[in-house]
C-alpha positions as CSV (number, residue, x, y, z in Angstrom):
1,X,6.0,32.2,-6.1
2,X,2.2,32.2,-5.6
3,X,0.8,31.3,-2.2
4,X,-0.3,27.7,-1.6
5,X,-3.9,27.1,-0.6
6,X,-2.5,25.1,2.3
7,X,-1.2,27.8,4.7
8,X,0.6,27.8,8.0
9,X,3.0,24.8,8.3
10,X,5.9,25.6,10.6
11,X,9.1,24.7,8.7
12,X,12.6,24.3,10.1
13,X,15.0,25.2,7.4
14,X,18.0,22.8,7.3
15,X,21.0,25.1,6.5
16,X,23.5,22.8,4.8
17,X,27.2,23.1,5.4
18,X,28.1,24.1,1.8
19,X,25.3,26.7,1.9
20,X,26.6,28.2,5.1
21,X,30.2,28.4,4.0
22,X,30.0,29.1,0.3
23,X,26.5,30.3,-0.7
24,X,24.3,31.8,2.0
25,X,22.1,33.3,-0.8
26,X,20.6,29.9,-1.3
27,X,19.3,30.0,2.2
28,X,17.8,33.5,1.7
29,X,16.2,32.2,-1.4
30,X,14.8,29.1,0.3
31,X,13.3,31.3,3.1
32,X,11.7,33.6,0.6
33,X,10.2,30.7,-1.4
34,X,8.8,29.0,1.6
35,X,7.3,32.2,3.1
36,X,5.8,33.2,-0.2
37,X,4.1,29.8,-0.2
38,X,2.6,30.4,3.2
39,X,5.0,28.8,5.6
40,X,6.3,30.0,8.9
41,X,10.1,29.5,8.6
42,X,12.6,29.2,11.3
43,X,16.4,28.5,11.0
44,X,17.5,26.9,14.3
45,X,20.9,28.2,15.4
46,X,22.0,25.0,17.1
47,X,21.7,22.8,14.0
48,X,24.7,20.9,12.7
49,X,25.9,18.9,9.7
50,X,23.5,16.1,8.9
51,X,26.4,13.6,9.3
52,X,26.6,12.4,5.8
53,X,30.4,12.6,5.4
54,X,30.9,10.5,8.4
55,X,28.2,8.0,7.3
56,X,29.6,7.6,3.8
57,X,33.1,7.2,5.2
58,X,32.1,4.5,7.7
59,X,32.4,6.6,10.9
60,X,29.0,5.7,12.1
61,X,29.6,6.8,15.7
62,X,30.3,10.4,14.5
63,X,27.3,10.2,12.1
64,X,25.0,9.1,14.9
65,X,26.1,11.9,17.2
66,X,25.3,14.5,14.5
67,X,22.1,12.8,13.7
68,X,20.9,13.0,17.3
69,X,21.6,16.7,17.3
70,X,19.6,17.2,14.1
71,X,16.7,15.1,15.4
72,X,16.5,17.0,18.7
73,X,16.7,20.3,16.9
74,X,14.0,19.6,14.2
75,X,11.6,17.0,15.5
76,X,9.1,19.6,16.9
77,X,8.6,21.3,13.5
78,X,5.9,20.3,11.1
79,X,8.5,19.8,8.4
80,X,12.3,19.9,8.0
81,X,13.1,21.3,4.6
82,X,16.5,21.8,3.0
83,X,17.8,23.0,-0.4
84,X,19.8,19.9,-0.9
85,X,18.8,16.4,-2.2
86,X,22.0,15.0,-0.7
87,X,21.4,16.1,2.9
88,X,17.7,15.5,2.9
89,X,18.2,12.0,1.4
90,X,20.5,11.3,4.4
91,X,17.9,12.4,6.9
92,X,15.1,10.6,5.2
93,X,16.8,7.3,4.3
94,X,20.0,6.9,6.4
95,X,18.9,8.0,9.8
96,X,16.6,5.1,10.3
97,X,19.4,2.8,9.3
98,X,21.8,4.4,11.7
99,X,19.5,3.7,14.6
100,X,17.9,0.4,13.5
101,X,19.2,-1.3,16.7
102,X,18.3,1.5,19.0
103,X,14.8,1.3,20.5
104,X,14.9,4.8,21.8
105,X,16.3,6.7,18.8
106,X,14.8,4.7,16.0
107,X,11.2,5.9,16.3
108,X,12.5,9.5,16.6
109,X,14.6,9.0,13.5
110,X,11.7,7.5,11.6
111,X,9.4,10.3,12.6
112,X,11.8,13.0,11.4
113,X,12.5,11.1,8.2
114,X,8.8,11.1,7.3
115,X,8.7,14.9,7.4
116,X,12.0,15.6,5.7
117,X,11.8,17.2,2.3
118,X,14.1,18.7,-0.3
119,X,13.0,22.3,-1.0
120,X,11.7,22.0,-4.6
121,X,9.9,18.8,-4.1
122,X,8.3,20.2,-0.9
123,X,7.1,23.3,-2.8
124,X,5.5,21.3,-5.5
125,X,4.5,17.9,-4.0
126,X,3.4,19.2,-0.6
127,X,2.4,22.8,-1.0
128,X,1.4,22.8,-4.6
129,X,3.2,26.1,-5.1
130,X,4.0,27.6,-8.5
131,X,6.6,30.0,-9.9
132,X,4.2,32.1,-12.0
133,X,5.3,35.3,-10.3
134,X,9.0,34.7,-11.0
135,X,11.1,36.2,-13.8
136,X,14.5,35.3,-15.2
137,X,15.8,36.4,-18.6
138,X,18.0,33.7,-19.9
139,X,18.4,30.2,-21.4
140,X,18.7,27.7,-18.6
141,X,19.8,24.0,-18.5
142,X,19.2,21.8,-15.5
143,X,21.6,19.2,-14.0
144,X,20.1,16.3,-12.1
145,X,22.1,15.5,-9.0
146,X,22.5,11.8,-8.1
147,X,21.1,12.2,-4.5
148,X,18.1,14.2,-5.5
149,X,17.2,12.1,-8.6
150,X,18.0,8.6,-7.3
151,X,17.5,9.1,-3.6
152,X,14.4,11.3,-3.6
153,X,12.9,11.0,-7.1
154,X,13.4,14.6,-7.9
155,X,13.1,15.0,-11.7
156,X,10.0,16.8,-12.9
157,X,9.5,19.1,-9.9
158,X,12.3,21.6,-10.6
159,X,11.5,21.5,-14.3
160,X,7.9,22.3,-13.6
161,X,8.8,25.3,-11.5
162,X,11.4,26.6,-14.0
163,X,8.9,26.2,-16.9
164,X,6.6,28.6,-15.1
165,X,9.2,31.4,-14.8
166,X,8.6,34.3,-17.0
167,X,11.4,35.0,-19.5
168,X,13.2,31.7,-18.8
169,X,13.9,29.3,-21.6
170,X,14.6,25.8,-20.5
171,X,16.9,23.7,-22.7
172,X,17.8,20.1,-21.7
173,X,21.3,18.9,-22.0
174,X,22.4,15.5,-23.1
175,X,22.9,13.1,-20.2
176,X,21.4,15.4,-17.7
177,X,21.0,12.5,-15.3
178,X,24.7,11.4,-15.4
179,X,26.8,12.2,-12.4
180,X,29.0,15.3,-12.6
181,X,31.9,13.6,-10.9
182,X,31.6,15.3,-7.5
183,X,30.1,12.5,-5.4
184,X,31.3,13.7,-2.0
185,X,34.5,11.9,-1.2
186,X,34.5,10.3,-4.7
187,X,36.2,13.3,-6.2
188,X,38.9,13.1,-3.6
189,X,39.5,9.3,-3.9
190,X,39.3,9.2,-7.7
191,X,40.3,12.7,-8.9
192,X,41.2,11.6,-12.5
193,X,37.9,9.9,-13.0
194,X,36.0,12.8,-11.4
195,X,37.8,15.3,-13.6
196,X,36.8,13.4,-16.8
197,X,33.2,13.2,-15.6
198,X,32.9,16.9,-15.0
199,X,34.6,17.6,-18.3
200,X,32.0,15.6,-20.1
201,X,29.2,17.3,-18.1
202,X,30.5,20.8,-19.1
203,X,30.7,19.8,-22.7
204,X,27.1,18.9,-22.6
205,X,26.2,22.1,-20.9
206,X,28.0,24.2,-23.5
207,X,26.4,22.2,-26.3
208,X,23.0,23.5,-25.3
209,X,24.0,27.1,-25.8
210,X,22.5,27.9,-22.4
211,X,23.8,30.9,-20.6
212,X,22.9,29.5,-17.2
213,X,23.1,26.1,-15.5
214,X,21.1,25.3,-12.4
215,X,20.6,22.4,-10.0
216,X,19.5,21.4,-6.5
217,X,22.8,20.4,-4.9
218,X,25.6,22.8,-4.2
219,X,28.3,20.1,-4.3
220,X,27.5,19.4,-7.9
221,X,27.1,23.1,-8.8
222,X,30.5,24.0,-7.2
223,X,32.2,21.2,-9.1
224,X,30.6,22.3,-12.4
225,X,31.3,26.0,-11.8
226,X,34.9,25.2,-11.0
227,X,35.4,23.5,-14.3
228,X,33.6,26.2,-16.2
229,X,35.8,28.8,-14.6
230,X,39.0,26.9,-15.5
231,X,38.1,26.9,-19.1
232,X,36.9,30.5,-19.0
233,X,33.4,29.6,-20.1
234,X,30.9,32.5,-19.6
235,X,28.1,30.2,-18.2
236,X,26.5,31.3,-15.0
237,X,25.8,28.8,-12.2
238,X,23.0,29.2,-9.7
239,X,21.1,27.0,-7.4
240,X,17.5,26.6,-8.7
241,X,16.1,28.3,-5.7
242,X,18.0,31.5,-6.4
243,X,16.4,31.7,-9.9
244,X,12.9,30.9,-8.6
245,X,13.2,33.5,-5.8
246,X,14.5,36.3,-8.0
247,X,17.8,36.4,-6.2
248,X,20.0,35.4,-9.1
249,X,21.1,38.9,-10.2
250,X,24.5,38.9,-8.5
251,X,27.6,36.8,-9.1
252,X,26.9,33.1,-9.7
253,X,29.1,30.3,-8.3
254,X,32.8,30.8,-9.3
255,X,32.1,34.4,-10.0
256,X,30.1,34.5,-13.3
257,X,27.3,37.0,-13.1
258,X,24.0,37.5,-14.8
259,X,24.3,40.3,-17.3
260,X,22.0,43.3,-16.6
261,X,19.1,43.9,-18.9
């Protein structure tokens, strides 16, 4: 990534639950991209889940408790940035709703929501960063996650960055904006519907002939990778940040690895 002309923002990296447990490499990639763009990056050790599972399940008391922890942890940073449209949409849109009747916490929730950004949109829309120094040898197709696309308007930003990567060929799949079937608790409540949705998504991925699929939300990517593995499809799955940061040389999600040159 090239350095942004706007240097020096102090960024608190929101380390998502799925990233911590299943894909720490996404966090390393995010830090690299942000530092290359001129940011000072910190990863607070006392951060927690954003509270989205509780919020979506109707456990608003648990969601508020987690939200307070997140607000207290990140409100002193210039920005809170995370490699997940899902989590950042929760912080930006749902926190003010959670505290709408609380005169003490509402202004704090609103203040944090105004400086909460998904990683790729932050790099492009705030910092004006590019990926002209990145390289990836492969044909890539991009999956639009529901939260990122519909919650935060993330569509062109990752494609702009991917289009600047040397050696990378971007090929769009049919119905890239259609849900993969993960949907948080949706895949647990409606497993048969979820399975059909990810089956359709994988068929569209394979139809592109791409050797790699990327996206901005690990929930979606893990769901897609799981289906690809079950049918023994040799398609690699990476978070977009891993490709942009040059950290996509190891095994992808579900074990598929980029072949060496």
